[in-house]
Jmol script that loads the backbone (N, CA, C; Angstrom):
load data "model"
ATOM      1  N   UNK A   1     114.784  82.359  93.168  1.00  0.00           N
ATOM      2  CA  UNK A   1     114.136  81.205  93.751  1.00  0.00           C
ATOM      3  C   UNK A   1     113.110  80.591  92.802  1.00  0.00           C
ATOM      4  N   UNK A   2     112.487  81.428  91.997  1.00  0.00           N
ATOM      5  CA  UNK A   2     111.492  80.927  91.060  1.00  0.00           C
ATOM      6  C   UNK A   2     112.129  79.985  90.045  1.00  0.00           C
ATOM      7  N   UNK A   3     113.307  80.350  89.550  1.00  0.00           N
ATOM      8  CA  UNK A   3     114.001  79.463  88.603  1.00  0.00           C
ATOM      9  C   UNK A   3     114.454  78.179  89.293  1.00  0.00           C
ATOM     10  N   UNK A   4     114.793  78.269  90.565  1.00  0.00           N
ATOM     11  CA  UNK A   4     115.139  77.072  91.322  1.00  0.00           C
ATOM     12  C   UNK A   4     113.961  76.122  91.406  1.00  0.00           C
ATOM     13  N   UNK A   5     112.777  76.675  91.629  1.00  0.00           N
ATOM     14  CA  UNK A   5     111.572  75.854  91.675  1.00  0.00           C
ATOM     15  C   UNK A   5     111.338  75.185  90.327  1.00  0.00           C
ATOM     16  N   UNK A   6     111.559  75.927  89.267  1.00  0.00           N
ATOM     17  CA  UNK A   6     111.377  75.373  87.928  1.00  0.00           C
ATOM     18  C   UNK A   6     112.344  74.212  87.680  1.00  0.00           C
ATOM     19  N   UNK A   7     113.583  74.385  88.066  1.00  0.00           N
ATOM     20  CA  UNK A   7     114.584  73.328  87.916  1.00  0.00           C
ATOM     21  C   UNK A   7     114.178  72.081  88.695  1.00  0.00           C
ATOM     22  N   UNK A   8     113.688  72.271  89.905  1.00  0.00           N
ATOM     23  CA  UNK A   8     113.262  71.137  90.720  1.00  0.00           C
ATOM     24  C   UNK A   8     112.038  70.446  90.137  1.00  0.00           C
ATOM     25  N   UNK A   9     111.126  71.216  89.529  1.00  0.00           N
ATOM     26  CA  UNK A   9     109.990  70.601  88.846  1.00  0.00           C
ATOM     27  C   UNK A   9     110.469  69.654  87.759  1.00  0.00           C
ATOM     28  N   UNK A  10     111.433  70.113  86.972  1.00  0.00           N
ATOM     29  CA  UNK A  10     111.917  69.308  85.857  1.00  0.00           C
ATOM     30  C   UNK A  10     112.691  68.080  86.334  1.00  0.00           C
ATOM     31  N   UNK A  11     113.144  68.109  87.569  1.00  0.00           N
ATOM     32  CA  UNK A  11     113.830  66.965  88.163  1.00  0.00           C
ATOM     33  C   UNK A  11     112.836  66.071  88.936  1.00  0.00           C
ATOM     34  N   UNK A  12     111.556  66.383  88.822  1.00  0.00           N
ATOM     35  CA  UNK A  12     110.478  65.632  89.473  1.00  0.00           C
ATOM     36  C   UNK A  12     110.600  65.650  90.997  1.00  0.00           C
ATOM     37  N   UNK A  13     111.198  66.670  91.542  1.00  0.00           N
ATOM     38  CA  UNK A  13     111.296  66.857  92.988  1.00  0.00           C
ATOM     39  C   UNK A  13     110.198  67.851  93.396  1.00  0.00           C
ATOM     40  N   UNK A  14     108.964  67.383  93.359  1.00  0.00           N
ATOM     41  CA  UNK A  14     107.824  68.269  93.486  1.00  0.00           C
ATOM     42  C   UNK A  14     107.680  68.893  94.873  1.00  0.00           C
ATOM     43  N   UNK A  15     107.995  68.170  95.929  1.00  0.00           N
ATOM     44  CA  UNK A  15     107.936  68.755  97.284  1.00  0.00           C
ATOM     45  C   UNK A  15     108.941  69.894  97.416  1.00  0.00           C
ATOM     46  N   UNK A  16     110.162  69.656  96.960  1.00  0.00           N
ATOM     47  CA  UNK A  16     111.182  70.695  97.030  1.00  0.00           C
ATOM     48  C   UNK A  16     110.826  71.868  96.123  1.00  0.00           C
ATOM     49  N   UNK A  17     110.280  71.576  94.960  1.00  0.00           N
ATOM     50  CA  UNK A  17     109.864  72.640  94.036  1.00  0.00           C
ATOM     51  C   UNK A  17     108.798  73.509  94.686  1.00  0.00           C
ATOM     52  N   UNK A  18     107.866  72.877  95.370  1.00  0.00           N
ATOM     53  CA  UNK A  18     106.814  73.615  96.062  1.00  0.00           C
ATOM     54  C   UNK A  18     107.409  74.507  97.137  1.00  0.00           C
ATOM     55  N   UNK A  19     108.347  73.983  97.903  1.00  0.00           N
ATOM     56  CA  UNK A  19     109.005  74.774  98.943  1.00  0.00           C
ATOM     57  C   UNK A  19     109.686  76.003  98.337  1.00  0.00           C
ATOM     58  N   UNK A  20     110.428  75.810  97.274  1.00  0.00           N
ATOM     59  CA  UNK A  20     111.115  76.928  96.618  1.00  0.00           C
ATOM     60  C   UNK A  20     110.116  77.925  96.057  1.00  0.00           C
ATOM     61  N   UNK A  21     109.053  77.440  95.451  1.00  0.00           N
ATOM     62  CA  UNK A  21     108.041  78.335  94.889  1.00  0.00           C
ATOM     63  C   UNK A  21     107.364  79.148  95.984  1.00  0.00           C
ATOM     64  N   UNK A  22     107.062  78.502  97.099  1.00  0.00           N
ATOM     65  CA  UNK A  22     106.426  79.221  98.202  1.00  0.00           C
ATOM     66  C   UNK A  22     107.372  80.264  98.790  1.00  0.00           C
ATOM     67  N   UNK A  23     108.639  79.952  98.883  1.00  0.00           N
ATOM     68  CA  UNK A  23     109.601  80.954  99.367  1.00  0.00           C
ATOM     69  C   UNK A  23     109.727  82.098  98.368  1.00  0.00           C
ATOM     70  N   UNK A  24     109.687  81.793  97.080  1.00  0.00           N
ATOM     71  CA  UNK A  24     109.752  82.843  96.061  1.00  0.00           C
ATOM     72  C   UNK A  24     108.519  83.743  96.143  1.00  0.00           C
ATOM     73  N   UNK A  25     107.368  83.175  96.489  1.00  0.00           N
ATOM     74  CA  UNK A  25     106.144  83.963  96.625  1.00  0.00           C
ATOM     75  C   UNK A  25     106.230  84.945  97.781  1.00  0.00           C
ATOM     76  N   UNK A  26     107.102  84.681  98.752  1.00  0.00           N
ATOM     77  CA  UNK A  26     107.265  85.575  99.903  1.00  0.00           C
ATOM     78  C   UNK A  26     108.123  86.794  99.594  1.00  0.00           C
ATOM     79  N   UNK A  27     108.810  86.764  98.458  1.00  0.00           N
ATOM     80  CA  UNK A  27     109.656  87.891  98.072  1.00  0.00           C
ATOM     81  C   UNK A  27     108.743  89.047  97.651  1.00  0.00           C
ATOM     82  N   UNK A  28     108.962  90.240  98.211  1.00  0.00           N
ATOM     83  CA  UNK A  28     108.113  91.372  97.818  1.00  0.00           C
ATOM     84  C   UNK A  28     108.129  91.585  96.299  1.00  0.00           C
ATOM     85  N   UNK A  29     106.966  91.868  95.759  1.00  0.00           N
ATOM     86  CA  UNK A  29     106.787  92.138  94.335  1.00  0.00           C
ATOM     87  C   UNK A  29     107.164  90.956  93.444  1.00  0.00           C
ATOM     88  N   UNK A  30     107.003  89.739  93.956  1.00  0.00           N
ATOM     89  CA  UNK A  30     107.319  88.572  93.131  1.00  0.00           C
ATOM     90  C   UNK A  30     106.332  88.499  91.968  1.00  0.00           C
ATOM     91  N   UNK A  31     106.755  87.880  90.900  1.00  0.00           N
ATOM     92  CA  UNK A  31     105.884  87.716  89.750  1.00  0.00           C
ATOM     93  C   UNK A  31     105.011  86.481  89.919  1.00  0.00           C
ATOM     94  N   UNK A  32     104.015  86.371  89.079  1.00  0.00           N
ATOM     95  CA  UNK A  32     103.059  85.272  89.121  1.00  0.00           C
ATOM     96  C   UNK A  32     103.695  83.919  88.827  1.00  0.00           C
ATOM     97  N   UNK A  33     104.904  83.889  88.285  1.00  0.00           N
ATOM     98  CA  UNK A  33     105.526  82.606  87.944  1.00  0.00           C
ATOM     99  C   UNK A  33     105.764  81.739  89.168  1.00  0.00           C
ATOM    100  N   UNK A  34     106.083  82.331  90.288  1.00  0.00           N
ATOM    101  CA  UNK A  34     106.277  81.534  91.506  1.00  0.00           C
ATOM    102  C   UNK A  34     104.987  80.790  91.843  1.00  0.00           C
ATOM    103  N   UNK A  35     103.860  81.453  91.689  1.00  0.00           N
ATOM    104  CA  UNK A  35     102.572  80.821  91.955  1.00  0.00           C
ATOM    105  C   UNK A  35     102.280  79.750  90.915  1.00  0.00           C
ATOM    106  N   UNK A  36     102.598  80.021  89.654  1.00  0.00           N
ATOM    107  CA  UNK A  36     102.392  79.026  88.598  1.00  0.00           C
ATOM    108  C   UNK A  36     103.225  77.772  88.866  1.00  0.00           C
ATOM    109  N   UNK A  37     104.458  77.959  89.289  1.00  0.00           N
ATOM    110  CA  UNK A  37     105.315  76.810  89.610  1.00  0.00           C
ATOM    111  C   UNK A  37     104.727  76.018  90.774  1.00  0.00           C
ATOM    112  N   UNK A  38     104.180  76.729  91.767  1.00  0.00           N
ATOM    113  CA  UNK A  38     103.540  76.050  92.898  1.00  0.00           C
ATOM    114  C   UNK A  38     102.330  75.254  92.424  1.00  0.00           C
ATOM    115  N   UNK A  39     101.573  75.791  91.485  1.00  0.00           N
ATOM    116  CA  UNK A  39     100.417  75.086  90.921  1.00  0.00           C
ATOM    117  C   UNK A  39     100.865  73.773  90.279  1.00  0.00           C
ATOM    118  N   UNK A  40     101.912  73.831  89.474  1.00  0.00           N
ATOM    119  CA  UNK A  40     102.402  72.620  88.809  1.00  0.00           C
ATOM    120  C   UNK A  40     102.872  71.590  89.841  1.00  0.00           C
ATOM    121  N   UNK A  41     103.583  72.052  90.855  1.00  0.00           N
ATOM    122  CA  UNK A  41     104.063  71.139  91.899  1.00  0.00           C
ATOM    123  C   UNK A  41     102.887  70.490  92.630  1.00  0.00           C
ATOM    124  N   UNK A  42     101.928  71.294  93.056  1.00  0.00           N
ATOM    125  CA  UNK A  42     100.773  70.763  93.785  1.00  0.00           C
ATOM    126  C   UNK A  42      99.958  69.796  92.929  1.00  0.00           C
ATOM    127  N   UNK A  43      99.814  70.105  91.650  1.00  0.00           N
ATOM    128  CA  UNK A  43      99.075  69.205  90.757  1.00  0.00           C
ATOM    129  C   UNK A  43      99.763  67.853  90.669  1.00  0.00           C
ATOM    130  N   UNK A  44     101.078  67.867  90.589  1.00  0.00           N
ATOM    131  CA  UNK A  44     101.825  66.609  90.503  1.00  0.00           C
ATOM    132  C   UNK A  44     101.856  65.868  91.827  1.00  0.00           C
ATOM    133  N   UNK A  45     101.670  66.572  92.913  1.00  0.00           N
ATOM    134  CA  UNK A  45     101.615  65.930  94.229  1.00  0.00           C
ATOM    135  C   UNK A  45     100.208  65.439  94.570  1.00  0.00           C
ATOM    136  N   UNK A  46      99.215  65.857  93.787  1.00  0.00           N
ATOM    137  CA  UNK A  46      97.839  65.442  94.037  1.00  0.00           C
ATOM    138  C   UNK A  46      97.216  66.092  95.257  1.00  0.00           C
ATOM    139  N   UNK A  47      97.707  67.254  95.620  1.00  0.00           N
ATOM    140  CA  UNK A  47      97.193  67.966  96.804  1.00  0.00           C
ATOM    141  C   UNK A  47      96.086  68.929  96.365  1.00  0.00           C
ATOM    142  N   UNK A  48      94.915  68.350  96.106  1.00  0.00           N
ATOM    143  CA  UNK A  48      93.818  69.071  95.470  1.00  0.00           C
ATOM    144  C   UNK A  48      93.316  70.276  96.255  1.00  0.00           C
ATOM    145  N   UNK A  49      93.204  70.158  97.571  1.00  0.00           N
ATOM    146  CA  UNK A  49      92.688  71.275  98.369  1.00  0.00           C
ATOM    147  C   UNK A  49      93.628  72.480  98.267  1.00  0.00           C
ATOM    148  N   UNK A  50      94.910  72.235  98.456  1.00  0.00           N
ATOM    149  CA  UNK A  50      95.895  73.315  98.340  1.00  0.00           C
ATOM    150  C   UNK A  50      95.966  73.823  96.905  1.00  0.00           C
ATOM    151  N   UNK A  51      95.793  72.917  95.960  1.00  0.00           N
ATOM    152  CA  UNK A  51      95.859  73.267  94.546  1.00  0.00           C
ATOM    153  C   UNK A  51      94.761  74.258  94.169  1.00  0.00           C
ATOM    154  N   UNK A  52      93.552  74.018  94.623  1.00  0.00           N
ATOM    155  CA  UNK A  52      92.429  74.910  94.290  1.00  0.00           C
ATOM    156  C   UNK A  52      92.713  76.333  94.768  1.00  0.00           C
ATOM    157  N   UNK A  53      93.247  76.460  95.952  1.00  0.00           N
ATOM    158  CA  UNK A  53      93.572  77.783  96.495  1.00  0.00           C
ATOM    159  C   UNK A  53      94.683  78.445  95.673  1.00  0.00           C
ATOM    160  N   UNK A  54      95.689  77.661  95.296  1.00  0.00           N
ATOM    161  CA  UNK A  54      96.810  78.214  94.544  1.00  0.00           C
ATOM    162  C   UNK A  54      96.382  78.611  93.132  1.00  0.00           C
ATOM    163  N   UNK A  55      95.507  77.830  92.522  1.00  0.00           N
ATOM    164  CA  UNK A  55      94.978  78.187  91.201  1.00  0.00           C
ATOM    165  C   UNK A  55      94.227  79.515  91.297  1.00  0.00           C
ATOM    166  N   UNK A  56      93.429  79.652  92.339  1.00  0.00           N
ATOM    167  CA  UNK A  56      92.708  80.917  92.559  1.00  0.00           C
ATOM    168  C   UNK A  56      93.703  82.076  92.666  1.00  0.00           C
ATOM    169  N   UNK A  57      94.745  81.890  93.462  1.00  0.00           N
ATOM    170  CA  UNK A  57      95.762  82.933  93.618  1.00  0.00           C
ATOM    171  C   UNK A  57      96.397  83.294  92.274  1.00  0.00           C
ATOM    172  N   UNK A  58      96.704  82.275  91.489  1.00  0.00           N
ATOM    173  CA  UNK A  58      97.332  82.510  90.190  1.00  0.00           C
ATOM    174  C   UNK A  58      96.423  83.336  89.287  1.00  0.00           C
ATOM    175  N   UNK A  59      95.148  82.993  89.262  1.00  0.00           N
ATOM    176  CA  UNK A  59      94.230  83.708  88.377  1.00  0.00           C
ATOM    177  C   UNK A  59      93.973  85.135  88.854  1.00  0.00           C
ATOM    178  N   UNK A  60      94.121  85.380  90.139  1.00  0.00           N
ATOM    179  CA  UNK A  60      94.029  86.750  90.654  1.00  0.00           C
ATOM    180  C   UNK A  60      95.283  87.526  90.252  1.00  0.00           C
ATOM    181  N   UNK A  61      96.437  86.887  90.389  1.00  0.00           N
ATOM    182  CA  UNK A  61      97.705  87.541  90.069  1.00  0.00           C
ATOM    183  C   UNK A  61      97.860  87.813  88.573  1.00  0.00           C
ATOM    184  N   UNK A  62      97.401  86.869  87.741  1.00  0.00           N
ATOM    185  CA  UNK A  62      97.524  87.020  86.283  1.00  0.00           C
ATOM    186  C   UNK A  62      96.268  86.432  85.628  1.00  0.00           C
ATOM    187  N   UNK A  63      95.218  87.259  85.493  1.00  0.00           N
ATOM    188  CA  UNK A  63      93.940  86.765  84.962  1.00  0.00           C
ATOM    189  C   UNK A  63      94.031  86.180  83.556  1.00  0.00           C
ATOM    190  N   UNK A  64      95.033  86.542  82.784  1.00  0.00           N
ATOM    191  CA  UNK A  64      95.177  86.018  81.416  1.00  0.00           C
ATOM    192  C   UNK A  64      95.901  84.678  81.376  1.00  0.00           C
ATOM    193  N   UNK A  65      96.285  84.148  82.531  1.00  0.00           N
ATOM    194  CA  UNK A  65      97.095  82.935  82.545  1.00  0.00           C
ATOM    195  C   UNK A  65      96.317  81.761  81.978  1.00  0.00           C
ATOM    196  N   UNK A  66      96.939  81.046  81.063  1.00  0.00           N
ATOM    197  CA  UNK A  66      96.384  79.836  80.454  1.00  0.00           C
ATOM    198  C   UNK A  66      97.570  78.965  80.046  1.00  0.00           C
ATOM    199  N   UNK A  67      97.273  77.772  79.582  1.00  0.00           N
ATOM    200  CA  UNK A  67      98.362  76.903  79.139  1.00  0.00           C
ATOM    201  C   UNK A  67      99.044  77.485  77.907  1.00  0.00           C
ATOM    202  N   UNK A  68      98.289  78.071  76.993  1.00  0.00           N
ATOM    203  CA  UNK A  68      98.915  78.676  75.812  1.00  0.00           C
ATOM    204  C   UNK A  68      99.731  79.909  76.191  1.00  0.00           C
ATOM    205  N   UNK A  69      99.273  80.662  77.172  1.00  0.00           N
ATOM    206  CA  UNK A  69     100.022  81.806  77.688  1.00  0.00           C
ATOM    207  C   UNK A  69     101.357  81.331  78.250  1.00  0.00           C
ATOM    208  N   UNK A  70     101.308  80.261  79.073  1.00  0.00           N
ATOM    209  CA  UNK A  70     102.532  79.722  79.667  1.00  0.00           C
ATOM    210  C   UNK A  70     103.491  79.225  78.596  1.00  0.00           C
ATOM    211  N   UNK A  71     102.955  78.512  77.613  1.00  0.00           N
ATOM    212  CA  UNK A  71     103.811  77.981  76.542  1.00  0.00           C
ATOM    213  C   UNK A  71     104.512  79.105  75.793  1.00  0.00           C
ATOM    214  N   UNK A  72     103.785  80.163  75.533  1.00  0.00           N
ATOM    215  CA  UNK A  72     104.370  81.324  74.841  1.00  0.00           C
ATOM    216  C   UNK A  72     105.460  81.978  75.695  1.00  0.00           C
ATOM    217  N   UNK A  73     105.193  82.157  76.972  1.00  0.00           N
ATOM    218  CA  UNK A  73     106.144  82.831  77.869  1.00  0.00           C
ATOM    219  C   UNK A  73     107.353  81.962  78.213  1.00  0.00           C
ATOM    220  N   UNK A  74     107.189  80.646  78.145  1.00  0.00           N
ATOM    221  CA  UNK A  74     108.292  79.728  78.458  1.00  0.00           C
ATOM    222  C   UNK A  74     109.030  79.313  77.183  1.00  0.00           C
ATOM    223  N   UNK A  75     109.087  80.211  76.229  1.00  0.00           N
ATOM    224  CA  UNK A  75     109.724  79.955  74.927  1.00  0.00           C
ATOM    225  C   UNK A  75     111.167  79.480  75.060  1.00  0.00           C
ATOM    226  N   UNK A  76     111.810  79.833  76.145  1.00  0.00           N
ATOM    227  CA  UNK A  76     113.220  79.500  76.335  1.00  0.00           C
ATOM    228  C   UNK A  76     113.445  78.033  76.704  1.00  0.00           C
ATOM    229  N   UNK A  77     112.388  77.304  77.002  1.00  0.00           N
ATOM    230  CA  UNK A  77     112.544  75.872  77.287  1.00  0.00           C
ATOM    231  C   UNK A  77     112.784  75.157  75.969  1.00  0.00           C
ATOM    232  N   UNK A  78     113.883  74.487  75.862  1.00  0.00           N
ATOM    233  CA  UNK A  78     114.251  73.831  74.602  1.00  0.00           C
ATOM    234  C   UNK A  78     113.921  72.347  74.583  1.00  0.00           C
ATOM    235  N   UNK A  79     113.686  71.762  75.743  1.00  0.00           N
ATOM    236  CA  UNK A  79     113.389  70.327  75.807  1.00  0.00           C
ATOM    237  C   UNK A  79     111.883  70.115  75.842  1.00  0.00           C
ATOM    238  N   UNK A  80     111.397  69.311  74.915  1.00  0.00           N
ATOM    239  CA  UNK A  80     109.963  69.038  74.831  1.00  0.00           C
ATOM    240  C   UNK A  80     109.423  68.412  76.110  1.00  0.00           C
ATOM    241  N   UNK A  81     110.204  67.525  76.743  1.00  0.00           N
ATOM    242  CA  UNK A  81     109.725  66.855  77.953  1.00  0.00           C
ATOM    243  C   UNK A  81     109.490  67.850  79.081  1.00  0.00           C
ATOM    244  N   UNK A  82     110.300  68.905  79.150  1.00  0.00           N
ATOM    245  CA  UNK A  82     110.112  69.916  80.190  1.00  0.00           C
ATOM    246  C   UNK A  82     108.831  70.703  79.950  1.00  0.00           C
ATOM    247  N   UNK A  83     108.610  71.114  78.713  1.00  0.00           N
ATOM    248  CA  UNK A  83     107.389  71.849  78.391  1.00  0.00           C
ATOM    249  C   UNK A  83     106.164  70.972  78.636  1.00  0.00           C
ATOM    250  N   UNK A  84     106.248  69.705  78.238  1.00  0.00           N
ATOM    251  CA  UNK A  84     105.128  68.792  78.423  1.00  0.00           C
ATOM    252  C   UNK A  84     104.810  68.590  79.903  1.00  0.00           C
ATOM    253  N   UNK A  85     105.836  68.448  80.740  1.00  0.00           N
ATOM    254  CA  UNK A  85     105.636  68.287  82.180  1.00  0.00           C
ATOM    255  C   UNK A  85     104.919  69.506  82.753  1.00  0.00           C
ATOM    256  N   UNK A  86     105.385  70.673  82.369  1.00  0.00           N
ATOM    257  CA  UNK A  86     104.809  71.917  82.892  1.00  0.00           C
ATOM    258  C   UNK A  86     103.347  72.060  82.451  1.00  0.00           C
ATOM    259  N   UNK A  87     103.108  71.896  81.170  1.00  0.00           N
ATOM    260  CA  UNK A  87     101.754  72.051  80.640  1.00  0.00           C
ATOM    261  C   UNK A  87     100.808  70.978  81.175  1.00  0.00           C
ATOM    262  N   UNK A  88     101.313  69.767  81.372  1.00  0.00           N
ATOM    263  CA  UNK A  88     100.497  68.689  81.928  1.00  0.00           C
ATOM    264  C   UNK A  88     100.092  69.014  83.374  1.00  0.00           C
ATOM    265  N   UNK A  89     101.015  69.588  84.124  1.00  0.00           N
ATOM    266  CA  UNK A  89     100.699  70.002  85.492  1.00  0.00           C
ATOM    267  C   UNK A  89      99.630  71.074  85.508  1.00  0.00           C
ATOM    268  N   UNK A  90      99.745  72.027  84.591  1.00  0.00           N
ATOM    269  CA  UNK A  90      98.717  73.066  84.507  1.00  0.00           C
ATOM    270  C   UNK A  90      97.360  72.471  84.102  1.00  0.00           C
ATOM    271  N   UNK A  91      97.395  71.507  83.186  1.00  0.00           N
ATOM    272  CA  UNK A  91      96.146  70.852  82.766  1.00  0.00           C
ATOM    273  C   UNK A  91      95.516  70.099  83.933  1.00  0.00           C
ATOM    274  N   UNK A  92      96.317  69.373  84.712  1.00  0.00           N
ATOM    275  CA  UNK A  92      95.810  68.662  85.890  1.00  0.00           C
ATOM    276  C   UNK A  92      95.153  69.625  86.864  1.00  0.00           C
ATOM    277  N   UNK A  93      95.693  70.841  86.914  1.00  0.00           N
ATOM    278  CA  UNK A  93      95.183  71.854  87.840  1.00  0.00           C
ATOM    279  C   UNK A  93      93.921  72.532  87.321  1.00  0.00           C
ATOM    280  N   UNK A  94      93.567  72.243  86.066  1.00  0.00           N
ATOM    281  CA  UNK A  94      92.370  72.852  85.498  1.00  0.00           C
ATOM    282  C   UNK A  94      92.603  74.217  84.881  1.00  0.00           C
ATOM    283  N   UNK A  95      93.853  74.555  84.629  1.00  0.00           N
ATOM    284  CA  UNK A  95      94.163  75.823  83.953  1.00  0.00           C
ATOM    285  C   UNK A  95      93.652  75.709  82.516  1.00  0.00           C
ATOM    286  N   UNK A  96      92.920  76.706  82.040  1.00  0.00           N
ATOM    287  CA  UNK A  96      92.365  76.614  80.683  1.00  0.00           C
ATOM    288  C   UNK A  96      93.444  76.534  79.602  1.00  0.00           C
ATOM    289  N   UNK A  97      93.062  75.915  78.486  1.00  0.00           N
ATOM    290  CA  UNK A  97      93.974  75.773  77.358  1.00  0.00           C
ATOM    291  C   UNK A  97      94.328  77.142  76.824  1.00  0.00           C
TER     292      UNK A  97
END
end "model"
wireframe off; spacefill off
backbone 0.3
color backbone group
């Protein structure tokens, strides 16, 4: 489900991406990526109140998370526009560089 959310983010379907990310977060032992995807979706939707809570959750789940951390971990993204969209969403959310 987390990869589904990522695909929807890249298709600019932010509401659907958020739904998929939230469902992925319900999976036991899910990784922090589902929360990161939700952060990007919420940032692009401009839902600041929900975004602040999700950013907090992300930093609790993965305290080392930053935009450079994400860029390093998302090495498999080959399209610059996809990486830029993701990193821009994290920047809008206030995730540190």
